[in-house]
MIKEMI-758680 format. One record per residue (C-alpha): x negated, z negated, y negated. Coordinates in nm, 3 decimals. Layout:
[mikol [X, Z, Y]]
...
# end
This chain:
[mikol [4.832, -1.693, 0.313]]
[mikol [4.471, -1.747, 0.213]]
[mikol [4.338, -1.500, 0.002]]
[mikol [4.031, -1.337, 0.191]]
[mikol [3.735, -1.460, -0.024]]
[mikol [3.526, -1.161, -0.187]]
[mikol [3.172, -1.073, -0.060]]
[mikol [2.871, -1.119, -0.276]]
[mikol [2.806, -0.813, -0.480]]
[mikol [2.590, -0.566, -0.332]]
[mikol [2.272, -0.374, -0.506]]
[mikol [2.456, -0.092, -0.657]]
[mikol [2.231, 0.171, -0.883]]
[mikol [2.548, 0.308, -1.039]]
[mikol [2.592, -0.004, -1.250]]
[mikol [2.260, 0.021, -1.423]]
[mikol [2.228, -0.104, -1.758]]
[mikol [1.955, 0.133, -1.982]]
[mikol [1.812, -0.031, -2.296]]
[mikol [1.479, 0.161, -2.438]]
[mikol [1.189, 0.034, -2.595]]
[mikol [1.223, 0.078, -2.966]]
[mikol [0.817, 0.080, -2.987]]
[mikol [0.645, 0.263, -2.747]]
[mikol [0.301, 0.114, -2.617]]
[mikol [-0.022, 0.360, -2.640]]
[mikol [-0.079, 0.522, -2.268]]
[mikol [-0.438, 0.485, -2.162]]
[mikol [-0.658, 0.781, -2.130]]
[mikol [-0.811, 0.907, -1.803]]
[mikol [-1.138, 0.841, -1.924]]
[mikol [-0.991, 0.468, -1.928]]
[mikol [-0.856, 0.470, -1.602]]
[mikol [-1.205, 0.631, -1.472]]
[mikol [-1.326, 0.280, -1.481]]
[mikol [-1.145, 0.246, -1.165]]
[mikol [-0.854, 0.054, -1.011]]
[mikol [-0.494, -0.035, -1.193]]
[mikol [-0.459, -0.012, -1.550]]
[mikol [-0.388, -0.357, -1.712]]
[mikol [-0.115, -0.232, -1.935]]
[mikol [0.190, -0.176, -1.801]]
[mikol [0.475, 0.110, -1.884]]
[mikol [0.730, 0.059, -2.153]]
[mikol [0.992, -0.034, -1.923]]
[mikol [1.085, -0.238, -1.575]]
[mikol [1.376, -0.286, -1.362]]
[mikol [1.505, -0.640, -1.313]]
[mikol [1.794, -0.771, -1.107]]
[mikol [1.906, -1.112, -1.015]]
[mikol [2.081, -1.251, -0.700]]
[mikol [2.295, -1.572, -0.681]]
[mikol [2.538, -1.685, -0.374]]
[mikol [2.867, -1.638, -0.538]]
[mikol [2.854, -1.320, -0.726]]
[mikol [2.585, -1.145, -0.540]]
[mikol [2.346, -0.872, -0.689]]
[mikol [2.387, -0.860, -1.092]]
[mikol [2.401, -0.525, -1.257]]
[mikol [2.033, -0.394, -1.246]]
[mikol [1.854, -0.335, -1.590]]
[mikol [1.600, -0.085, -1.699]]
[mikol [1.454, -0.276, -2.006]]
[mikol [1.116, -0.302, -2.189]]
[mikol [0.866, -0.458, -1.998]]
[mikol [0.834, -0.861, -2.086]]
[mikol [0.814, -1.207, -1.977]]
[mikol [1.042, -1.347, -1.720]]
[mikol [1.251, -1.712, -1.762]]
[mikol [1.218, -1.955, -1.433]]
[mikol [1.313, -2.299, -1.391]]
[mikol [0.941, -2.446, -1.289]]
[mikol [1.105, -2.601, -0.930]]
[mikol [1.213, -2.229, -0.837]]
[mikol [1.065, -2.218, -0.461]]
[mikol [0.856, -1.916, -0.578]]
[mikol [0.640, -2.143, -0.717]]
[mikol [0.557, -2.447, -0.428]]
[mikol [0.636, -2.253, -0.094]]
[mikol [0.567, -1.875, -0.205]]
[mikol [0.896, -1.746, -0.099]]
[mikol [0.819, -1.400, -0.227]]
[mikol [0.778, -1.021, -0.102]]
[mikol [0.645, -0.719, -0.304]]
[mikol [0.540, -0.378, -0.237]]
[mikol [0.321, -0.102, -0.344]]
[mikol [0.383, 0.264, -0.400]]
[mikol [0.269, 0.545, -0.660]]
[mikol [0.411, 0.844, -0.849]]
[mikol [0.213, 1.153, -0.863]]
[mikol [0.255, 1.446, -1.143]]
[mikol [0.340, 1.768, -0.985]]
[mikol [0.241, 2.076, -1.110]]
[mikol [0.583, 2.145, -1.233]]
[mikol [0.550, 1.832, -1.460]]
[mikol [0.775, 1.641, -1.219]]
[mikol [0.671, 1.292, -1.110]]
[mikol [0.699, 1.270, -0.693]]
[mikol [0.714, 0.979, -0.532]]
[mikol [0.526, 0.965, -0.196]]
[mikol [0.747, 0.858, 0.114]]
[mikol [0.907, 0.592, -0.096]]
[mikol [1.174, 0.536, 0.192]]
[mikol [0.901, 0.381, 0.416]]
[mikol [0.817, 0.150, 0.112]]
[mikol [1.185, 0.050, 0.078]]
[mikol [1.220, -0.028, 0.426]]
[mikol [0.902, -0.249, 0.411]]
[mikol [0.978, -0.399, 0.115]]
[mikol [1.319, -0.512, 0.267]]
[mikol [1.157, -0.648, 0.592]]
[mikol [0.930, -0.828, 0.396]]
[mikol [1.184, -0.991, 0.221]]
[mikol [1.340, -1.091, 0.530]]
[mikol [1.081, -1.252, 0.688]]
[mikol [1.082, -1.547, 0.390]]
[mikol [1.468, -1.526, 0.412]]
[mikol [1.537, -1.363, 0.070]]
[mikol [1.878, -1.222, 0.003]]
[mikol [1.926, -0.895, 0.155]]
[mikol [1.942, -0.573, -0.113]]
[mikol [2.026, -0.230, -0.029]]
[mikol [1.671, -0.035, -0.024]]
[mikol [1.863, 0.319, -0.110]]
[mikol [1.981, 0.181, -0.392]]
[mikol [1.688, 0.034, -0.539]]
[mikol [1.518, 0.371, -0.462]]
[mikol [1.765, 0.545, -0.704]]
[mikol [1.690, 0.294, -0.973]]
[mikol [1.300, 0.348, -0.929]]
[mikol [1.349, 0.703, -0.959]]
[mikol [1.538, 0.659, -1.260]]
[mikol [1.246, 0.424, -1.414]]
[mikol [1.004, 0.671, -1.315]]
[mikol [1.162, 0.943, -1.498]]
[mikol [1.229, 0.740, -1.817]]
[mikol [0.860, 0.633, -1.827]]
[mikol [0.739, 0.972, -1.721]]
[mikol [0.490, 1.006, -1.989]]
[mikol [0.290, 0.740, -1.804]]
[mikol [0.220, 0.926, -1.511]]
[mikol [-0.133, 1.067, -1.507]]
[mikol [-0.169, 1.479, -1.454]]
[mikol [-0.478, 1.431, -1.274]]
[mikol [-0.616, 1.472, -0.952]]
[mikol [-0.669, 1.109, -0.774]]
[mikol [-0.477, 0.928, -1.049]]
[mikol [-0.110, 0.829, -1.024]]
[mikol [0.134, 0.585, -1.161]]
[mikol [0.107, 0.269, -0.925]]
[mikol [0.464, 0.089, -0.878]]
[mikol [0.513, -0.257, -0.774]]
[mikol [0.857, -0.392, -0.665]]
[mikol [0.889, -0.780, -0.597]]
[mikol [1.143, -1.019, -0.497]]
[mikol [1.096, -1.386, -0.578]]
[mikol [1.308, -1.673, -0.416]]
[mikol [1.455, -1.857, -0.786]]
[mikol [1.631, -2.169, -0.606]]
[mikol [1.533, -2.451, -0.819]]
[mikol [1.481, -2.750, -0.577]]
[mikol [1.203, -2.903, -0.422]]
[mikol [1.334, -2.911, -0.098]]
[mikol [1.201, -2.677, 0.158]]
[mikol [1.504, -2.452, 0.223]]
[mikol [1.620, -2.093, 0.205]]
[mikol [1.644, -1.992, -0.133]]
[mikol [2.030, -1.869, -0.182]]
[mikol [1.908, -1.697, -0.582]]
[mikol [1.653, -1.471, -0.628]]
[mikol [1.491, -1.218, -0.911]]
[mikol [1.398, -0.878, -0.836]]
[mikol [1.169, -0.640, -1.043]]
[mikol [0.981, -0.338, -1.054]]
[mikol [0.664, -0.312, -1.307]]
[mikol [0.453, 0.015, -1.302]]
[mikol [0.090, 0.059, -1.428]]
[mikol [-0.103, 0.376, -1.430]]
[mikol [-0.400, 0.396, -1.202]]
[mikol [-0.731, 0.621, -1.172]]
[mikol [-0.946, 0.599, -0.831]]
[mikol [-0.944, 0.255, -0.701]]
[mikol [-1.326, 0.258, -0.637]]
[mikol [-1.577, 0.397, -0.930]]
[mikol [-1.769, 0.594, -0.721]]
[mikol [-1.734, 0.791, -0.396]]
[mikol [-2.031, 0.611, -0.211]]
[mikol [-1.975, 0.477, 0.140]]
[mikol [-1.835, 0.102, 0.139]]
[mikol [-2.007, -0.192, 0.290]]
[mikol [-1.784, -0.469, 0.463]]
[mikol [-1.880, -0.833, 0.536]]
[mikol [-1.722, -0.915, 0.899]]
[mikol [-1.550, -1.263, 0.841]]
[mikol [-1.683, -1.481, 1.155]]
[mikol [-1.514, -1.833, 1.036]]
[mikol [-1.151, -1.733, 0.917]]
[mikol [-0.898, -1.479, 1.003]]
[mikol [-0.653, -1.291, 0.773]]
[mikol [-0.359, -1.295, 1.030]]
[mikol [-0.263, -1.431, 1.366]]
[mikol [-0.017, -1.333, 1.644]]
[mikol [0.329, -1.436, 1.542]]
[mikol [0.229, -1.503, 1.195]]
[mikol [0.319, -1.253, 0.894]]
[mikol [0.032, -0.994, 0.894]]
[mikol [0.272, -0.726, 0.912]]
[mikol [0.420, -0.805, 0.601]]
[mikol [0.341, -0.802, 0.247]]
[mikol [0.394, -1.154, 0.081]]
[mikol [0.172, -1.349, -0.118]]
[mikol [0.038, -1.583, 0.155]]
[mikol [-0.136, -1.282, 0.360]]
[mikol [-0.341, -1.216, 0.038]]
[mikol [-0.442, -1.510, -0.174]]
[mikol [-0.584, -1.691, 0.076]]
[mikol [-0.855, -1.403, 0.152]]
[mikol [-0.992, -1.394, -0.187]]
[mikol [-1.252, -1.693, -0.108]]
[mikol [-1.413, -1.458, 0.186]]
[mikol [-1.353, -1.156, -0.056]]
[mikol [-1.586, -1.308, -0.306]]
[mikol [-1.832, -1.468, -0.069]]
[mikol [-1.852, -1.049, 0.069]]
[mikol [-1.907, -0.934, -0.274]]
[mikol [-2.186, -1.233, -0.385]]
[mikol [-2.373, -1.137, -0.051]]
[mikol [-2.383, -0.743, -0.191]]
[mikol [-2.068, -0.599, 0.014]]
[mikol [-1.764, -0.441, -0.093]]
[mikol [-1.510, -0.660, 0.082]]
[mikol [-1.438, -0.835, 0.399]]
[mikol [-1.364, -0.691, 0.749]]
[mikol [-1.087, -0.894, 0.904]]
[mikol [-1.147, -0.971, 1.253]]
[mikol [-0.943, -1.166, 1.558]]
[mikol [-1.242, -1.298, 1.777]]
[mikol [-1.435, -0.954, 1.788]]
[mikol [-1.137, -0.747, 1.746]]
[mikol [-1.106, -0.510, 1.452]]
[mikol [-0.769, -0.546, 1.202]]
[mikol [-0.809, -0.459, 0.883]]
[mikol [-1.037, -0.399, 0.601]]
[mikol [-1.018, -0.582, 0.257]]
[mikol [-0.645, -0.450, 0.232]]
[mikol [-0.677, -0.135, 0.403]]
[mikol [-0.631, -0.027, 0.758]]
[mikol [-0.939, 0.081, 0.972]]
[mikol [-1.011, 0.421, 1.124]]
[mikol [-1.296, 0.511, 1.372]]
[mikol [-1.360, 0.901, 1.453]]
[mikol [-1.538, 0.942, 1.806]]
[mikol [-1.665, 1.270, 1.980]]
[mikol [-1.516, 1.334, 2.315]]
[mikol [-1.716, 1.485, 2.615]]
[mikol [-1.487, 1.780, 2.584]]
[mikol [-1.610, 1.812, 2.211]]
[mikol [-1.239, 1.708, 2.073]]
[mikol [-1.262, 1.425, 1.833]]
[mikol [-1.063, 1.114, 1.845]]
[mikol [-0.909, 0.964, 1.544]]
[mikol [-0.822, 0.610, 1.637]]
[mikol [-0.693, 0.299, 1.449]]
[mikol [-0.597, -0.054, 1.573]]
[mikol [-0.226, -0.094, 1.724]]
[mikol [0.063, -0.256, 1.507]]
[mikol [0.033, -0.608, 1.709]]
[mikol [0.227, -0.811, 1.406]]
[mikol [-0.127, -0.860, 1.237]]
[mikol [-0.214, -0.558, 1.079]]
[mikol [0.005, -0.398, 0.790]]
[mikol [0.193, -0.105, 0.911]]
[mikol [0.059, 0.124, 0.610]]
[mikol [0.269, 0.420, 0.491]]
[mikol [-0.098, 0.590, 0.444]]
[mikol [-0.167, 0.474, 0.770]]
[mikol [0.129, 0.629, 0.937]]
[mikol [0.052, 0.941, 0.731]]
[mikol [-0.283, 1.009, 0.832]]
[mikol [-0.181, 0.968, 1.212]]
[mikol [0.056, 1.247, 1.136]]
[mikol [-0.151, 1.487, 0.957]]
[mikol [-0.430, 1.447, 1.246]]
[mikol [-0.200, 1.541, 1.501]]
[mikol [-0.056, 1.831, 1.317]]
[mikol [-0.423, 1.990, 1.323]]
[mikol [-0.453, 2.257, 1.404]]
[mikol [-0.086, 2.340, 1.623]]
[mikol [0.119, 2.304, 1.300]]
[mikol [-0.135, 2.350, 0.992]]
[mikol [-0.477, 2.348, 0.994]]
[mikol [-0.663, 2.063, 0.762]]
[mikol [-0.890, 2.194, 0.488]]
[mikol [-1.238, 2.215, 0.557]]
[mikol [-1.183, 2.178, 0.987]]
[mikol [-1.200, 2.430, 1.225]]
[mikol [-0.898, 2.559, 1.423]]
[mikol [-1.121, 2.489, 1.723]]
[mikol [-1.160, 2.132, 1.608]]
[mikol [-0.872, 1.933, 1.784]]
[mikol [-0.781, 1.573, 1.677]]
[mikol [-0.673, 1.342, 1.909]]
[mikol [-0.502, 1.036, 1.692]]
[mikol [-0.419, 0.736, 1.885]]
[mikol [-0.345, 0.346, 1.838]]
[mikol [-0.584, 0.141, 2.049]]
[mikol [-0.755, -0.190, 2.031]]
[mikol [-1.096, -0.144, 1.851]]
[mikol [-1.372, -0.443, 1.883]]
[mikol [-1.690, -0.488, 1.765]]
[mikol [-1.899, -0.448, 2.068]]
[mikol [-1.699, -0.120, 2.127]]
[mikol [-1.809, 0.001, 1.809]]
[mikol [-2.191, -0.078, 1.868]]
[mikol [-2.160, 0.083, 2.217]]
[mikol [-2.018, 0.401, 2.074]]
[mikol [-2.267, 0.413, 1.844]]
[mikol [-2.537, 0.351, 2.066]]
[mikol [-2.407, 0.650, 2.282]]
[mikol [-2.401, 0.874, 1.966]]
[mikol [-2.013, 0.871, 2.013]]
[mikol [-1.929, 0.785, 1.636]]
[mikol [-1.859, 1.064, 1.410]]
[mikol [-1.764, 0.878, 1.108]]
[mikol [-1.562, 0.529, 0.991]]
[mikol [-1.302, 0.526, 0.724]]
[mikol [-1.035, 0.309, 0.579]]
[mikol [-0.725, 0.411, 0.400]]
[mikol [-0.452, 0.258, 0.161]]
[mikol [-0.208, 0.298, -0.118]]
[mikol [-0.460, 0.224, -0.375]]
[mikol [-0.757, 0.366, -0.209]]
[mikol [-0.631, 0.702, -0.006]]
[mikol [-0.928, 0.722, 0.176]]
[mikol [-1.268, 0.558, 0.149]]
[mikol [-1.579, 0.605, 0.398]]
[mikol [-1.755, 0.278, 0.558]]
[mikol [-2.142, 0.301, 0.562]]
[mikol [-2.230, -0.063, 0.670]]
[mikol [-2.062, -0.376, 0.831]]
[mikol [-2.252, -0.703, 0.822]]
[mikol [-2.158, -0.875, 1.169]]
[mikol [-2.333, -1.214, 1.202]]
[mikol [-2.683, -1.168, 1.167]]
[mikol [-2.626, -0.788, 1.260]]
[mikol [-2.621, -0.513, 1.021]]
[mikol [-2.449, -0.181, 1.166]]
[mikol [-2.517, 0.108, 0.998]]
[mikol [-2.280, 0.382, 1.050]]
[mikol [-2.300, 0.762, 1.019]]
[mikol [-2.276, 0.887, 0.663]]
[mikol [-2.269, 1.206, 0.458]]
[mikol [-2.447, 1.131, 0.134]]
[mikol [-2.199, 1.012, -0.120]]
[mikol [-1.939, 1.204, 0.057]]
[mikol [-1.673, 1.149, 0.271]]
[mikol [-1.750, 1.243, 0.663]]
[mikol [-1.572, 1.586, 0.804]]
[mikol [-1.257, 1.453, 0.907]]
[mikol [-1.182, 1.198, 0.615]]
[mikol [-1.247, 1.444, 0.380]]
[mikol [-1.005, 1.686, 0.537]]
[mikol [-0.732, 1.429, 0.568]]
[mikol [-0.747, 1.310, 0.199]]
[mikol [-0.776, 1.634, 0.098]]
[mikol [-0.437, 1.719, 0.262]]
[mikol [-0.266, 1.396, 0.152]]
[mikol [-0.344, 1.441, -0.213]]
[mikol [-0.221, 1.795, -0.211]]
[mikol [0.078, 1.684, -0.082]]
[mikol [0.133, 1.366, -0.290]]
[mikol [0.067, 1.576, -0.618]]
[mikol [0.299, 1.875, -0.483]]
[mikol [0.033, 2.145, -0.405]]
[mikol [0.115, 2.131, -0.032]]
[mikol [0.478, 2.133, 0.083]]
[mikol [0.499, 1.881, 0.399]]
[mikol [0.805, 1.782, 0.578]]
[mikol [0.996, 1.645, 0.261]]
[mikol [0.741, 1.341, 0.231]]
[mikol [0.775, 1.384, -0.147]]
[mikol [1.090, 1.286, -0.348]]
[mikol [1.119, 1.416, -0.704]]
[mikol [1.191, 1.188, -1.002]]
[mikol [1.459, 1.399, -1.225]]
# end
């Protein structure tokens, strides 16, 4: 009787090997992080685990942050066979770091990896190792409002061949960097609508976090900034999809005095943002399950996903129904939009000085309070202990 061949090993958090750094880096100050964006200094440690078709996933390592070694013909280089994720840890008032809805990030990471045919991994086991990493590098989590530890999981195909084929070997790692507010100031953003290119298309890969969704946008981002705008607004025809790397929202005043909180539907061209999903859920909870800060109990919000077009936006503005327009994402959380350049048109949106509008301000305050452990809500935060 022939022996049953063993299956490749699963990713297993119980096998993790921890090697602590002997020399620790200097953590950037809050003043340095206040300059905006992510720190260029990575934390002391990283996660590293590899996959081969015979043995499967290796024993995961938490080790000092350092360079990787790969063959020049690795599939990730010529064919962009990779996927990544973006998530954050926040310091709570009890001194314990918290991950915000990390199971959502892990599920999206697994979907993105599957889209480029990379080896499957157990998201639950990976999350266990990430929690351990954050606990080890706890001193890097800034204890300040609007600050966090940005966590970047990545997986790449490492099959060494110039043939375009599925990569049956892979490298997965997780690195972290402290971050301050994504934008240096709170003024409303200005968007430049791209009319000669699209970010994603039906049947493409827009709903996944893979490199080919991002690198090709940089030329247009550069053009937008050269024209004194902050970033692009990505359209599909005249249909609004995303703003830069963020999800787009518009708040409309209804005939009955209530407010619609609208965002484009997930049609495959839009990244299913965790912040986007959370904003919709929090808007739906007001005022029946909780009151958003600064909003009246009489202010009723009606979140919905619906197609949004530039002509729609023009009509709503002409009718005086637009209350505010804002964008959301892991890095930015919530930011207001003040202008959109669309062809020869300059569309001016309702603004509230340098502040957010009433709805976006309430949603931003609530989601930050949840992330930073000041407001408990539906087990959205997972402590790293």
